[in-house]
C-alpha positions as a Markdown table, in Angstrom:
| # | Residue | x | y | z |
|---|---|---|---|---|
| 1 | Met | 49.6 | 22.5 | -7.2 |
| 2 | Thr | 49.1 | 26.2 | -6.2 |
| 3 | Val | 48.0 | 27.5 | -2.9 |
| 4 | Ile | 44.8 | 28.7 | -4.5 |
| 5 | Ser | 43.9 | 25.3 | -5.9 |
| 6 | Lys | 44.6 | 23.7 | -2.6 |
| 7 | Phe | 42.4 | 26.2 | -0.9 |
| 8 | Asn | 39.6 | 25.6 | -3.4 |
| 9 | Arg | 39.8 | 21.9 | -2.9 |
| 10 | Phe | 39.7 | 22.4 | 0.9 |
| 11 | Met | 36.6 | 24.6 | 0.6 |
| 12 | Ile | 34.8 | 22.1 | -1.6 |
| 13 | Phe | 35.6 | 19.4 | 0.9 |
| 14 | Ala | 34.4 | 21.5 | 3.8 |
| 15 | Ile | 31.2 | 22.3 | 2.0 |
| 16 | Cys | 30.5 | 18.7 | 1.2 |
| 17 | Leu | 31.3 | 17.6 | 4.8 |
| 18 | Ser | 29.0 | 20.3 | 6.3 |
| 19 | Cys | 26.2 | 19.1 | 3.9 |
| 20 | Phe | 26.7 | 15.5 | 5.0 |
| 21 | Val | 26.7 | 16.5 | 8.7 |
| 22 | Phe | 23.6 | 18.7 | 8.5 |
| 23 | Asn | 21.7 | 16.1 | 6.5 |
| 24 | Ala | 22.5 | 13.4 | 9.0 |
| 25 | Ala | 21.5 | 15.6 | 11.9 |
| 26 | Ser | 18.2 | 16.5 | 10.3 |
| 27 | Ala | 17.5 | 12.8 | 9.6 |
| 28 | Gln | 18.0 | 12.0 | 13.2 |
| 29 | Thr | 15.5 | 14.6 | 14.3 |
| 30 | Lys | 12.9 | 13.6 | 11.7 |
| 31 | Lys | 9.5 | 13.1 | 13.2 |
| 32 | Phe | 8.0 | 9.7 | 12.3 |
| 33 | Asn | 4.4 | 9.7 | 11.1 |
| 34 | Cys | 3.2 | 6.4 | 12.5 |
| 35 | Ser | -0.2 | 6.0 | 14.1 |
| 36 | Val | -1.7 | 2.8 | 15.6 |
| 37 | Phe | -4.9 | 1.3 | 16.9 |
| 38 | Lys | -6.0 | -1.8 | 18.7 |
| 39 | Asp | -7.5 | -4.1 | 16.2 |
| 40 | Thr | -10.6 | -6.0 | 17.5 |
| 41 | Leu | -10.4 | -8.7 | 14.9 |
| 42 | Leu | -6.8 | -9.7 | 15.4 |
| 43 | His | -6.5 | -8.4 | 19.0 |
| 44 | Lys | -3.2 | -6.6 | 18.5 |
| 45 | Ile | -1.8 | -3.2 | 17.6 |
| 46 | Ile | -2.0 | -2.4 | 13.9 |
| 47 | Tyr | -0.6 | 0.6 | 12.1 |
| 48 | Lys | -2.8 | 2.8 | 9.9 |
| 49 | Gln | 0.0 | 5.3 | 9.1 |
| 50 | Ala | 3.7 | 4.5 | 8.7 |
| 51 | Asp | 6.9 | 6.0 | 7.4 |
| 52 | Ile | 6.8 | 3.6 | 4.5 |
| 53 | Ile | 3.5 | 2.1 | 3.5 |
| 54 | Pro | 3.2 | -1.4 | 2.0 |
| 55 | Glu | 3.7 | -1.9 | -1.7 |
| 56 | Pro | 2.3 | -4.6 | -3.9 |
| 57 | Glu | 4.8 | -6.3 | -6.2 |
| 58 | Gly | 4.6 | -4.4 | -9.5 |
| 59 | Gly | 2.8 | -1.4 | -7.9 |
| 60 | Met | -0.9 | -0.5 | -7.7 |
| 61 | Ala | -1.1 | -0.4 | -11.5 |
| 62 | Ala | -0.4 | -4.1 | -11.6 |
| 63 | Val | -3.0 | -4.7 | -8.9 |
| 64 | Ser | -5.6 | -2.8 | -10.9 |
| 65 | Arg | -4.8 | -4.8 | -14.1 |
| 66 | Leu | -5.0 | -8.0 | -12.2 |
| 67 | Ile | -8.4 | -7.1 | -10.6 |
| 68 | Ala | -9.8 | -6.0 | -14.0 |
| 69 | Lys | -8.6 | -9.3 | -15.6 |
| 70 | Glu | -9.6 | -11.7 | -12.8 |
| 71 | Leu | -12.8 | -10.3 | -11.2 |
| 72 | Lys | -15.8 | -12.0 | -12.7 |
| 73 | Tyr | -19.2 | -10.3 | -12.7 |
| 74 | Pro | -22.0 | -12.7 | -11.7 |
| 75 | Ser | -24.0 | -13.6 | -14.8 |
| 76 | Gly | -27.6 | -12.4 | -15.0 |
| 77 | Asp | -27.3 | -10.0 | -12.1 |
| 78 | Ser | -27.4 | -6.3 | -12.8 |
| 79 | Glu | -27.9 | -5.1 | -9.3 |
| 80 | Tyr | -24.2 | -5.4 | -8.3 |
| 81 | Ile | -23.3 | -1.9 | -9.3 |
| 82 | Gly | -21.4 | 0.2 | -6.8 |
| 83 | Lys | -18.2 | 0.2 | -4.8 |
| 84 | Ile | -16.6 | -2.8 | -3.1 |
| 85 | Ile | -14.3 | -1.9 | -0.3 |
| 86 | Ile | -12.1 | -4.5 | 1.4 |
| 87 | Ala | -9.5 | -4.1 | 4.0 |
| 88 | Phe | -6.8 | -6.4 | 5.3 |
| 89 | Val | -3.7 | -6.4 | 7.4 |
| 90 | Ile | -0.3 | -6.7 | 5.7 |
| 91 | Glu | 1.9 | -8.4 | 8.3 |
| 92 | Pro | 5.7 | -7.6 | 8.8 |
| 93 | Asn | 6.5 | -10.8 | 6.7 |
| 94 | Gly | 4.3 | -9.5 | 3.8 |
| 95 | Lys | 1.5 | -12.0 | 4.4 |
| 96 | Ile | -2.2 | -11.0 | 4.5 |
| 97 | Asp | -4.3 | -11.5 | 7.6 |
| 98 | Gly | -7.4 | -10.0 | 9.2 |
| 99 | Lys | -9.5 | -9.8 | 6.0 |
| 100 | Arg | -12.6 | -7.7 | 6.3 |
| 101 | Ile | -15.4 | -6.5 | 4.0 |
| 102 | Ile | -16.3 | -2.9 | 4.4 |
| 103 | Lys | -18.8 | -2.6 | 1.6 |
| 104 | Asp | -20.0 | -5.1 | -1.0 |
| 105 | Pro | -23.0 | -4.4 | -3.4 |
| 106 | Ser | -23.5 | -8.1 | -3.9 |
| 107 | Gly | -25.2 | -8.3 | -0.5 |
| 108 | Lys | -25.1 | -11.2 | 1.9 |
| 109 | Gly | -23.5 | -13.6 | -0.5 |
| 110 | Gln | -20.5 | -11.3 | -0.8 |
| 111 | Leu | -19.7 | -12.8 | -4.2 |
| 112 | Leu | -17.6 | -9.9 | -5.4 |
| 113 | Ser | -15.5 | -9.3 | -2.3 |
| 114 | Lys | -14.7 | -13.0 | -1.9 |
| 115 | Gln | -13.4 | -13.0 | -5.5 |
| 116 | Leu | -11.4 | -9.8 | -4.7 |
| 117 | Phe | -9.8 | -11.5 | -1.7 |
| 118 | Lys | -8.8 | -14.5 | -3.8 |
| 119 | Ile | -7.1 | -12.0 | -6.2 |
| 120 | Ile | -5.4 | -10.1 | -3.4 |
| 121 | Asp | -4.1 | -13.4 | -1.9 |
| 122 | Glu | -2.1 | -13.9 | -5.1 |
| 123 | Ile | -0.1 | -10.7 | -4.7 |
| 124 | Lys | 3.2 | -10.4 | -2.9 |
| 125 | Trp | 3.5 | -7.4 | -0.6 |
| 126 | Thr | 6.5 | -5.5 | 0.9 |
| 127 | Pro | 5.5 | -4.6 | 4.5 |
| 128 | Ala | 5.1 | -1.2 | 6.1 |
| 129 | Phe | 7.9 | 0.3 | 8.1 |
| 130 | Cys | 7.9 | 2.6 | 11.1 |
| 131 | Lys | 11.2 | 3.8 | 12.5 |
| 132 | Gly | 13.0 | 1.3 | 10.4 |
| 133 | Lys | 11.0 | -1.7 | 11.7 |
| 134 | Ala | 8.5 | -3.8 | 9.7 |
| 135 | Val | 5.1 | -3.4 | 11.2 |
| 136 | Pro | 1.5 | -4.8 | 10.6 |
| 137 | Phe | -0.5 | -2.3 | 8.5 |
| 138 | Leu | -4.2 | -2.0 | 7.7 |
| 139 | Tyr | -4.6 | -1.6 | 4.0 |
| 140 | Ser | -7.9 | -1.0 | 2.2 |
| 141 | Ile | -8.8 | -1.3 | -1.5 |
| 142 | Pro | -11.9 | 0.3 | -3.1 |
| 143 | Val | -13.1 | -1.1 | -6.4 |
| 144 | Asn | -15.8 | 0.5 | -8.4 |
| 145 | Ile | -18.2 | -1.8 | -10.2 |
| 146 | Asn | -20.0 | -0.4 | -13.3 |
| 147 | Leu | -21.7 | -2.9 | -15.4 |
| 148 | Glu | -21.7 | -0.8 | -18.6 |
| 149 | Glu | -17.9 | -0.2 | -18.4 |
| 150 | Trp | -17.3 | -3.9 | -17.5 |
| 151 | Phe | -19.5 | -5.1 | -20.4 |
| 152 | Phe | -17.7 | -2.9 | -23.0 |
| 153 | Asp | -14.2 | -3.6 | -21.6 |
| 154 | Asn | -14.8 | -7.4 | -21.7 |
| 155 | Cys | -16.5 | -7.5 | -25.1 |
| 156 | Asn | -13.5 | -6.2 | -27.0 |
């Protein structure tokens, strides 16, 4: 091995080592983007922003497919057009707690949001993480209800 090839190997090693050291230093000084609030329903601190947000098993595309498949529109009622918004807390163990209805076009009976919660209960979730620790996280899901689209999607 020549002196030049030894020098080249040393330089490559030094460059790789410096990249590792600088990346590790920047990771230690990274600002975490976590914000919390005091939840009045569960009477505890809940995160609304986290470094890693909760993920449903199979991703949100799988959740959308499950909702489209399982949500049953009440027969004979055409007034339930609009947006359903539900929210819930995904606990550090992945379980759902603190269910709340933000908006439901089906009115006081809340037929659609109750169905939506049954569907959401079937899903396994990975928790949110802040500074490497699993934390409770407020998650909301909006679902648009359009009778014409629903009718044509379910007739085929």
